[in-house]
LUMKEKOL-383699 format. One line per 3 residues: number of its first residue (from 1); their letters; for each residue x, z, y of N, C-alpha, C. Coordinates in Angstrom, 2 decimals, always signed. Each point is the difference from the previous one (the first is absolute). Example, Ala and Ser with C-alpha at 12.3 -4.5 7.8 and 13.67 -1.06 7.14 Angstrom:
BEGIN
1	AS	+13.19,+7.80,-5.69,-0.89,+0.00,+1.19,+0.90,+0.00,+1.20  -0.35,-0.72,+1.05,+0.82,+0.06,+1.19,-0.77,+0.73,+1.09
END
This chain:
BEGIN
1	MYK	-18.28,-54.93,-143.43,-0.57,+0.48,+1.08,-0.50,-1.51,+0.75  -0.84,-0.57,+0.67,-0.43,-0.95,+0.58,+0.53,-0.14,+1.15  +0.70,-1.38,+0.45,+0.85,+0.05,+1.22,-0.86,-1.49,+0.74
4	SPF	+0.01,-0.04,+1.10,-1.12,-1.20,+0.40,+1.06,-1.35,+0.44  -0.51,-1.10,-0.32,+1.43,-1.21,+0.99,+0.22,+0.39,+1.07  -0.73,+0.81,+0.97,+0.43,+0.04,+1.36,+1.25,+0.82,-0.45
7	FSL	-0.28,+1.28,-0.72,+1.11,+0.79,+0.04,+1.43,-0.46,-0.34  -0.27,-0.70,-1.16,+1.34,-0.51,-0.66,+0.49,-1.14,+1.41  -0.53,-0.52,+0.72,+0.30,-1.09,+0.87,+0.97,+0.95,+0.87
10	CLL	-0.71,+1.13,+0.44,+0.88,+1.07,+1.02,+0.78,+0.25,-0.57  +0.53,+0.33,-1.26,+0.75,+0.11,-0.65,+1.46,-0.75,-0.40  -0.58,-1.19,+0.01,+0.86,-1.34,-0.29,+0.96,-0.45,+1.34
13	AGC	-1.09,+0.31,+1.15,+0.22,-0.05,+1.40,+1.18,+0.71,+0.34  -0.43,+1.50,-0.15,+1.33,+1.04,+0.07,+1.36,-0.19,-0.28  -0.48,-0.90,-1.07,+1.53,-0.09,-1.00,+0.90,-0.89,+0.50
16	VVS	-0.78,-1.22,+0.48,+0.76,-1.20,+1.25,+0.63,+0.92,+1.10  -0.89,+0.18,+0.70,+0.58,+0.63,+1.10,+1.36,+0.93,-0.06  -0.58,+1.27,-1.07,+1.49,+0.87,-0.26,+1.34,-0.81,-0.69
19	CGP	-0.31,-1.24,-0.29,+1.06,-0.85,-0.98,+0.43,-1.15,+0.62  -1.14,-0.42,+0.93,+0.75,-0.77,+0.84,+1.49,+0.02,+0.93  +0.36,-0.92,+0.67,+1.39,+0.09,+1.01,-0.60,+0.88,+1.16
22	RPE	+0.91,+0.91,+0.39,-0.45,+0.91,+1.54,+0.04,-1.03,+0.96  -0.94,+0.73,+1.26,+0.30,-1.42,+0.74,+1.21,+0.28,+0.90  +0.57,+0.89,-0.07,+1.19,-0.33,+0.76,+1.27,-0.82,-1.05
25	TSS	+0.06,-0.31,-1.53,+0.30,-0.21,-0.28,-0.21,-1.95,+0.54  -1.54,-0.23,-0.64,-0.02,-1.12,+0.21,+0.32,-0.55,+1.66  -0.18,+0.80,+0.67,+0.36,-0.19,+1.46,+1.18,-0.58,+0.18
28	AVS	+1.36,+1.02,-0.59,+0.87,-0.01,-0.26,+1.07,-1.77,-0.85  -1.09,-0.04,-0.99,+0.60,-1.36,-0.84,-0.37,-1.23,+0.96  -1.56,+0.20,+0.62,-0.78,-1.01,+0.85,+1.46,-0.53,+1.15
31	TQM	+0.29,+0.77,+0.51,+1.18,-0.19,+1.58,+1.14,-0.26,-0.82  +0.39,+0.01,-1.37,+1.05,-0.56,-0.67,+0.07,-1.11,-0.58  -1.39,-0.25,+0.19,-0.37,-1.41,-0.50,+0.07,-0.95,+1.50
34	QSL	-0.04,+0.78,+0.84,-0.65,-0.86,+1.19,+1.90,-0.50,+0.88  +0.19,+1.00,-0.39,+1.80,+0.12,+0.57,+1.07,-1.06,-0.79  -0.60,-0.85,-1.35,+0.45,-0.48,-0.92,-0.24,-1.52,+0.80
37	APR	-1.48,-0.05,+0.67,-0.58,-1.59,-0.26,+0.92,-0.28,+1.29  -0.20,-1.81,+0.06,+0.83,-0.32,+1.12,-0.01,+0.07,+1.39  +0.61,+0.13,+0.90,-0.26,+0.50,+1.23,-0.02,-1.71,+0.85
40	VAI	-0.99,-0.40,+0.79,-0.91,-0.98,+0.43,-0.24,+0.05,+1.45  +0.66,-0.84,+0.91,-0.67,-0.16,+1.18,-0.61,-1.23,+0.15  -1.35,+0.40,+0.25,-0.59,-0.91,+0.55,-0.13,-0.22,+1.63
43	LPL	+0.43,-1.04,+0.82,+0.44,-0.11,+1.15,-1.51,-0.79,+0.56  -0.38,+0.46,+1.24,-1.45,-0.47,+0.67,-0.04,-1.62,+0.00  -1.07,-0.44,-0.42,-0.69,-1.59,+0.00,+0.88,-0.21,+1.11
46	IDN	+0.47,-1.15,-0.07,+0.42,-1.71,+1.06,-1.36,-0.21,+0.23  -0.62,-0.23,+1.09,-1.03,-0.68,+0.13,+0.24,-0.94,+0.98  +0.24,-1.01,-0.89,-0.09,-1.65,+1.26,-0.70,-0.91,-0.55
49	SEQ	-1.54,+0.44,-0.07,-1.72,-0.33,-0.33,-0.43,-0.57,+1.44  +0.13,+0.53,+0.76,-0.51,-0.01,+1.78,-1.37,-0.24,-0.75  -0.46,+0.87,-0.29,-1.48,+0.53,-0.28,-0.93,+1.06,+1.00
52	SLS	-1.02,+0.08,+0.25,-0.51,+0.41,+1.10,-0.96,+1.62,-0.31  +0.49,+0.37,-0.98,-0.69,+1.16,-0.60,+0.52,+1.27,+1.56  -1.20,+1.24,-0.46,-0.05,+0.77,+1.05,+0.83,+1.04,+0.14
55	WNI	+0.77,-0.01,-1.66,+1.09,+0.96,-0.16,+1.05,-0.50,-0.33  +1.34,+0.72,-0.40,+1.38,+0.01,-0.10,-0.44,-0.28,-1.68  -0.08,-1.03,-0.39,+0.38,-0.78,-1.26,+1.16,+0.47,-0.85
58	SDE	+0.69,+0.21,+0.40,+1.46,+0.62,-0.71,+0.03,+1.40,+0.23  -0.81,+1.00,+0.47,-0.13,+1.20,-0.62,-0.63,+0.27,-1.02  -1.42,-1.23,-0.18,-0.80,-0.23,-0.88,+0.20,+0.02,-1.24
61	FTY	+0.94,-1.07,-0.64,+0.39,-0.47,-0.45,+1.36,+1.01,-0.83  +0.34,+0.63,+1.33,+1.89,+0.55,-0.63,-0.72,+1.39,-0.51  -1.08,+0.67,+0.63,-0.47,+1.27,-0.38,-0.03,+0.14,-1.20
64	TLC	-1.38,-0.93,-0.21,-0.70,+0.05,-0.73,+0.47,-0.42,-1.34  +1.30,-1.26,-0.30,+0.77,-0.09,-0.84,+0.97,+1.52,-0.07  +0.44,+0.62,+0.25,+0.54,+1.57,-0.02,-0.66,+0.62,-0.80
67	SRL	-0.74,+0.23,+0.89,-1.35,+0.99,-0.72,-0.22,-0.32,-1.49  -0.15,-1.06,-0.54,-0.65,-0.58,-0.94,+1.34,+0.25,-1.17  +1.00,-0.46,+0.37,+0.82,-0.14,-0.84,+0.90,+1.60,-0.10
70	DQK	-0.14,+0.93,+0.77,+0.21,+1.00,+0.21,-0.73,+0.96,-1.31  -1.43,-0.12,+0.12,-0.94,+0.93,-0.59,+0.59,+0.15,-1.49  +0.33,-1.13,-0.80,+0.34,+0.43,-1.43,+1.13,+0.81,-0.52
73	GLL	+1.39,+0.32,+1.26,+1.16,+0.35,+0.04,+1.09,-0.78,-0.98  -0.04,-1.34,+0.16,+0.57,-1.01,-1.09,+1.02,-0.40,+0.72  -0.12,+0.29,+1.56,+0.86,-0.81,+1.00,+0.39,+0.92,+0.57
76	QIA	+1.27,+0.61,+0.71,+0.09,+0.52,+1.38,+0.25,-0.68,+0.88  -1.26,-0.04,+0.62,-0.11,-0.94,+1.17,+0.44,+1.07,+1.32  +0.91,-0.65,+0.83,+0.64,+0.45,+1.27,-0.74,+0.67,+1.00
79	PLS	+0.22,+0.86,+0.52,-1.26,+0.49,+0.76,+0.70,-0.83,+1.69  -1.09,+0.21,+0.30,+0.10,-0.79,+1.67,+1.29,+0.76,+0.47  +0.20,+1.03,+0.11,+1.29,+0.56,+1.09,+0.99,-0.79,-0.69
82	RIK	+0.63,-0.52,-1.31,+1.12,-0.27,-0.81,-0.31,-2.04,+0.65  -1.13,-0.72,-0.21,-0.13,-0.78,+0.82,+0.21,-0.39,+1.03  -0.42,+1.09,+1.13,+0.56,-0.37,+1.09,+1.49,-0.28,+0.46
85	AHM	+0.51,+1.21,-1.13,+1.14,-0.05,+0.35,+0.88,-1.00,-0.74  -0.62,-0.54,-0.87,+0.53,-1.70,-0.57,-0.25,-0.75,+0.94  -0.82,+0.30,+0.83,-0.52,-1.64,+0.99,+0.70,+0.33,+1.24
88	KKM	+0.75,+1.07,+0.19,+0.86,-0.01,+1.08,+1.60,-0.24,-0.39  -0.04,-0.54,-1.13,+1.12,-0.29,-0.33,+0.03,-1.97,-0.25  -1.08,-0.20,+0.22,-0.32,-1.69,-0.05,+0.31,-0.68,+0.97
91	RST	+0.94,-0.96,+0.62,+0.08,-1.18,+0.96,-0.95,-0.86,-0.29  -0.27,-0.72,+1.61,-0.88,-0.63,-0.12,+0.40,-1.66,-0.61  +1.28,-0.34,-0.83,+0.51,-0.88,-0.61,-0.07,+0.02,-1.65
94	YNP	-0.68,+1.55,-0.48,-0.02,-0.16,-1.08,-1.32,-0.43,-0.50  -0.26,-0.79,-0.73,-1.26,-0.60,-0.78,+0.10,+0.24,-1.35  -1.59,+0.77,+0.20,-0.20,+0.42,-1.59,-0.06,-0.94,-1.31
97	FGS	-0.29,-1.33,+0.91,-0.31,-1.11,-1.20,+0.87,-0.73,-0.23  +1.03,+0.39,+0.96,+1.22,-1.39,-0.10,+1.04,+0.20,-1.11  +0.88,-0.81,-0.23,+0.79,+0.02,-1.32,+1.07,+1.03,+0.15
100	DLA	+0.65,+0.16,+1.58,+0.85,+1.02,+0.24,-0.95,+1.62,-0.35  +0.62,+0.77,-0.89,-0.70,+1.39,+0.21,+0.83,+1.03,-0.13  +1.16,-0.43,-0.26,+1.48,+1.10,-0.15,-0.57,+1.15,+0.98
103	WTK	-0.42,+0.03,+0.93,-0.29,+1.19,+1.40,-1.25,+0.97,-1.07  -0.78,-0.50,-0.64,-0.79,+1.09,-0.76,+0.90,+1.23,-0.75  +0.92,-0.27,-0.44,+0.97,+1.05,-0.89,+0.47,+1.14,+1.28
106	QVF	-0.18,-0.20,+0.84,+0.35,+0.58,+1.34,-1.12,+0.58,+0.45  -0.58,-0.56,+0.36,-1.38,+0.66,+1.12,-0.86,+0.84,-1.35  +0.02,-0.68,-1.46,-0.95,+0.80,-0.49,+1.08,+0.80,-1.21
109	AEE	+0.75,+0.81,+0.44,+1.07,+0.67,-0.96,-0.74,+1.12,-0.87  -0.99,+0.61,+0.67,-0.64,+0.74,-0.94,-1.09,-0.64,-0.89  -0.22,-0.99,-0.21,-1.59,-0.74,-0.96,+0.68,-0.79,-0.90
112	DFV	-0.36,+0.03,-0.97,-0.33,-0.89,-1.19,-0.32,-1.21,-0.35  -1.03,-0.14,+1.42,-0.91,-0.97,-0.33,-0.04,+0.02,+1.75  -0.91,-1.35,+0.73,-0.11,+0.06,+1.13,-1.03,-1.58,-0.04
115	VFL	-1.28,+0.06,+0.78,-1.03,-0.89,-0.30,-0.19,-0.51,+1.11  -0.12,-1.33,+0.44,-0.29,-0.55,+1.18,-1.53,-1.20,+0.07  -0.45,+0.79,+0.61,-1.63,-0.85,+0.52,+0.39,-0.79,+1.02
118	ELI	-1.07,-1.21,-0.20,+0.05,-0.86,+1.26,-1.32,-0.79,-0.22  -1.07,-0.03,+1.16,-1.42,-0.25,+0.42,+0.68,-1.68,+0.70  -0.19,-0.91,-0.79,+0.15,-1.44,+0.21,-1.23,-0.55,+0.68
121	EHR	-1.20,+0.38,-0.55,-1.63,-0.62,+0.50,-0.91,+1.07,-0.38  -0.62,+0.39,+0.85,-1.47,+0.88,-0.07,-1.16,-0.81,+1.21  -0.55,-1.23,-0.67,-0.60,-0.56,+0.48,-1.46,-0.33,-0.01
124	EEL	-1.15,+0.21,+0.74,-1.26,-0.75,-0.71,-0.41,-1.37,+0.52  -0.16,-0.51,-1.00,-0.61,-1.50,+0.50,-1.28,-0.40,-0.48  -0.63,-0.73,+0.91,-1.32,-0.35,-0.31,-0.38,-0.79,-1.01
127	NMP	-0.68,-0.12,-0.69,-0.42,-1.23,-1.05,-0.97,-0.88,+0.10  +1.06,-1.24,+1.19,-0.73,-1.11,+0.93,-1.18,-1.00,-1.12  -1.00,+0.08,+0.71,-0.78,-1.09,-0.73,+0.31,-1.40,-0.19
130	SAR	-0.19,-0.69,-0.61,+0.66,-1.62,+0.48,-0.65,-0.61,+1.34  +0.34,-1.27,-0.11,-0.01,-0.71,+1.44,-1.27,+0.42,+0.72  -0.96,-1.02,-1.33,-1.58,+0.00,+0.52,-0.30,+1.58,+0.93
133	QAN	+0.88,+0.59,-0.03,-0.68,+1.58,+0.00,+0.80,+0.99,+0.99  +0.62,-0.76,+0.80,+1.48,+0.12,+1.22,-0.31,+1.21,+0.94  -1.35,-0.56,+0.18,-0.72,+0.97,+1.06,-0.84,+1.15,-0.36
136	VSP	+0.66,+0.68,-0.91,-0.99,+0.99,-0.80,+0.86,+1.16,+0.50  -0.77,+1.57,+0.67,+0.46,+0.19,+0.72,+0.85,+1.26,-1.14  +1.39,+0.84,+0.39,+0.25,+0.99,-0.78,-0.08,+0.86,-0.72
139	ETL	-1.31,+0.68,+0.98,-0.73,+1.45,-0.58,-0.99,-0.85,-1.56  +0.23,-1.13,-0.28,-0.80,+0.04,-1.11,+1.22,-0.65,-1.13  +1.41,-0.19,+0.36,+0.95,-0.56,-1.19,+0.48,+1.78,-1.00
142	SAE	+0.39,-0.22,-0.78,+0.49,+1.07,-0.77,+1.40,-0.43,+0.03  +0.89,+1.04,-0.58,+1.10,+0.02,+0.79,+1.25,+0.09,-1.75  +1.39,-0.13,+0.66,+1.18,+0.27,-1.23,+0.99,+1.16,+0.71
145	LNI	+0.20,+1.04,-0.44,+1.20,+0.81,+0.40,+0.77,-0.78,-0.97  +1.31,-0.43,+1.15,+0.89,-0.26,-1.00,+1.34,+0.91,+0.45  +0.77,+0.72,-1.39,+0.99,+0.47,+0.29,+1.39,-0.32,-0.81
148	CLR	+0.57,+0.22,+1.04,+1.59,-0.14,-0.88,+1.02,+0.77,+0.53  +0.40,+0.83,-1.05,+1.31,+0.88,-0.17,+1.06,-0.23,-0.91  +0.72,+0.19,+0.20,+1.55,+0.03,-0.23,+0.82,+1.33,-0.50
151	LRI	+0.18,+0.33,-0.90,+0.93,+0.93,-0.62,+1.17,+0.01,-0.91  +1.18,+1.11,+0.41,+1.09,+0.23,-0.19,+0.45,+1.12,-0.51  +0.54,+0.14,-1.34,+0.43,+1.08,-0.40,+1.54,-0.09,-0.24
154	LDL	+0.79,+0.96,+0.21,+1.54,-0.08,-0.11,+0.34,+1.09,-0.62  +0.67,-0.09,-1.39,+0.29,+1.07,-0.72,+1.62,+0.15,+0.83  +0.24,+1.15,+0.20,+1.36,+0.67,+0.82,+1.00,+1.04,-0.59
157	RKQ	-0.60,-0.52,-1.35,+0.89,+1.53,-0.66,+1.51,-0.80,-0.69  +0.45,-1.53,+0.00,+0.72,-0.76,-0.33,+1.24,-0.07,+1.55  +0.83,-0.04,-0.66,+1.29,-0.52,+1.44,-0.53,-0.81,+0.77
160	EPV	-0.98,-0.86,-0.12,-0.46,-1.29,+0.70,-1.94,+0.16,-0.19  -0.55,+0.08,+1.10,-1.34,-0.17,-0.46,-0.54,-0.98,-0.35  -1.19,+0.21,-0.72,-0.56,-1.31,-1.44,-1.36,+0.49,+0.52
163	ITL	-0.65,-1.81,+0.21,-1.15,-0.29,-0.11,-1.18,+0.44,-1.53  -0.10,+1.19,+0.84,-1.37,+0.68,-1.79,-1.17,-1.38,-0.14  -0.45,-0.45,+1.07,-1.19,-0.67,+0.33,-0.16,-0.83,+1.50
166	QEI	-0.47,-1.07,-0.36,-0.14,-0.25,+1.64,-1.25,-1.34,-0.46  -1.00,+0.49,+0.66,-1.39,-0.69,-0.28,-1.03,-0.21,+1.28  -0.26,-0.77,-0.14,-1.02,-0.78,+1.17,-2.08,+0.46,-0.42
169	FQE	-0.72,+1.35,+0.61,-1.10,-0.59,-0.24,-0.92,-0.76,+0.92  -0.81,-0.98,-0.62,-0.75,-0.54,+1.01,-1.29,-0.46,-1.02  -1.11,+1.10,+1.10,-0.83,+0.18,-0.54,-1.30,-0.51,+1.01
172	SHF	-1.27,-0.43,-0.45,-0.60,-0.49,+0.93,-2.08,+0.54,-0.45  -0.32,+1.04,+1.26,-1.52,+0.31,-0.35,-0.87,-0.47,+0.68  -1.38,-0.10,-0.67,-0.87,+0.05,+1.09,-0.75,+0.52,+0.62
175	IPR	-0.68,-0.69,+1.07,-0.72,+1.23,+0.81,-1.04,-0.77,+0.19  -1.21,+0.50,-0.65,-1.39,-0.28,+0.62,+0.28,-0.43,+1.20  -1.38,-0.56,+0.53,-0.04,-0.08,+1.43,-0.11,+0.93,+1.23
178	QFT	-1.16,+0.91,-0.84,+0.11,+1.28,+0.84,+0.95,+0.97,+0.44  +0.86,-0.12,-1.04,+1.37,+0.64,-0.13,+0.98,-0.57,+1.29  -0.04,-1.45,+0.57,+0.97,-0.69,+0.86,+0.57,+0.67,+1.00
181	KVN	+1.00,+0.00,+0.61,+0.29,+0.37,+1.12,-1.15,-0.28,+1.17  -0.70,-0.99,-0.01,-0.63,-0.22,+0.96,-1.32,+0.64,-0.19  -0.69,+0.76,-1.13,-0.78,+0.35,-0.12,-0.01,+1.77,-0.42
184	FHQ	+1.07,+0.38,-0.26,-0.07,+0.71,-0.75,+1.61,+1.49,+1.01  -0.35,+0.81,+0.48,+1.01,+1.01,+0.55,+1.13,+0.62,-1.01  +0.81,-0.41,-0.56,+0.77,+0.90,-1.06,+0.62,+1.24,+0.44
187	ATW	-0.85,+0.75,-1.36,+0.92,+1.28,+0.17,+1.35,+0.31,-0.39  +0.35,+1.07,+1.40,+1.51,+0.03,-0.05,+0.54,+0.72,-1.67  +1.25,+0.20,-0.44,+0.78,+0.63,-0.87,+0.02,+1.46,+0.73
190	NTE	-0.22,+0.91,-1.67,-0.39,+1.58,+0.61,-1.22,+0.29,+0.35  -1.32,-0.98,-0.03,-1.16,+0.54,+0.08,-0.77,-0.58,-1.39  -1.05,+1.26,-0.16,-0.73,-0.43,-1.34,-0.60,-1.03,-0.25
193	EFA	-0.18,-0.89,+0.54,-0.79,-1.48,+0.27,+1.13,-1.33,-0.44  +1.19,+0.45,+0.10,+1.03,-1.18,+0.02,+0.07,-0.28,-1.51  +0.17,+1.24,-1.19,+0.22,-0.70,-1.16,-1.29,-0.60,-0.34
196	LSP	-1.21,-0.07,+0.77,-1.22,-0.97,-0.49,+0.04,-1.44,+0.36  +1.22,+0.04,+1.02,-0.47,-1.27,+0.78,+1.09,-1.07,-0.23  -0.23,-1.06,-0.05,+0.95,-1.33,-0.50,+1.55,-0.01,+0.06
199	VGI	+0.31,+0.23,+1.45,+1.33,+0.46,-0.21,+0.39,+1.13,-0.81  -0.58,+1.38,+0.11,+0.25,+0.77,-0.67,-0.31,-0.32,-1.64  -0.88,-0.74,-0.60,+0.52,-0.40,-1.60,+0.68,-0.46,-0.12
202	AHT	+0.67,-1.29,+0.99,+0.93,-0.91,-0.66,+1.30,+0.53,+0.57  +0.26,+0.97,+1.30,+1.09,+1.11,-0.12,+0.09,+0.79,-1.63  -0.86,+0.60,-0.55,-0.02,+1.49,-0.58,+0.89,-1.09,-1.64
205	QLL	-1.07,-1.37,+0.08,+0.53,-0.83,-1.12,+1.71,-0.92,-0.12  +0.31,-0.13,+1.14,+1.02,-0.37,+0.12,+1.56,+1.27,+0.01  -0.16,+1.38,+0.19,+0.30,+1.04,+0.10,+0.29,+0.61,-1.35
208	KQL	-1.25,-0.06,-0.67,+0.15,+0.00,-1.92,+1.20,-0.60,-0.42  -0.29,-1.03,+0.18,+1.01,-1.24,-0.36,+1.47,+0.18,-0.03  +0.60,+0.39,+1.14,+0.92,+0.51,+0.98,+0.30,+1.36,-0.52
211	KSR	-0.34,+0.53,-0.19,+0.21,+1.56,-0.60,+0.15,-0.51,-1.26  -1.03,-0.60,-0.95,+0.36,-0.08,-1.55,+1.68,-0.87,-0.13  +0.17,-0.66,+0.90,+0.98,-0.79,-0.46,+1.61,+0.59,+0.32
214	IED	-0.57,+0.99,+1.15,+1.70,+0.37,+0.85,-0.14,+1.07,-1.32  -0.61,+0.51,-0.22,-0.11,+1.25,-1.23,+0.78,-0.22,-1.45  -0.71,-1.14,-0.37,+0.08,-0.56,-1.33,+1.82,-0.61,+0.20
217	YIL	+0.20,-0.81,+0.63,+1.31,-0.38,-0.10,+1.03,+1.09,+0.55  -0.02,+0.26,+0.46,+1.02,+1.56,+0.69,-0.39,+0.68,-1.39  -0.55,+0.37,-0.66,+0.33,+1.11,-0.80,+0.24,-1.06,-1.62
220	LAS	+0.01,-1.17,+0.14,+0.77,-0.43,-0.93,+1.61,-0.67,+0.28  +0.20,-0.17,+1.12,+1.42,-0.32,+0.52,+0.44,+1.91,-0.24  -0.60,+0.84,+0.11,+0.41,+1.63,+0.49,+0.80,+0.22,-1.88
223	KTL	-0.55,-0.71,-0.71,+0.47,+0.14,-1.30,+1.42,-0.66,-0.60  +0.19,-0.66,+1.05,+1.35,-0.80,-0.24,+0.82,+0.27,+1.35  +1.09,-0.62,-0.38,+1.50,+0.40,+0.84,+0.84,-0.91,+0.24
END
């Protein structure tokens, strides 16, 4: 008896469904893998840039970074409630980027790794013309958005904290004349227009790099003890 290709595909699909892992089994395996993932605390970004944006850039960077790192489930990102509990134990004398890091073992006793971020610079600088054109109007000039951010990852699994990664990201993003601060009202974070704005694009690129560096280095370090 002739059987159409469609009928054969239906039978094959039925076999795949019936022979594949049950949803509850897949969920259990996923939960087990997640429980074995490194426990990571991402501390709120320290903003020392003196930028003039209309929203909290620390909230933007911290939330976006945590969300992206949490998507794959390769890392156990500490929830906000646990981060707040950690921060209550921190004293004003503690310096995340200093040489004395012994205090991190006590403050972040529940974590395998802790990530510190500091925004050093976030400044739009006009591309000034030559001396002969010194009187040109700022509205006619393009600009560069200069961003400098410091990253430090600590491994807390050993008796003493170990610096897994310490890096400074420096970037410069060209801003066309019509999108400089004097000509363009910057769309704020958490709006649909933000992702297409010069600042939004610059932040997206930087956060992608940060996410990859944090994920790669922690996963690499977690394979050794």
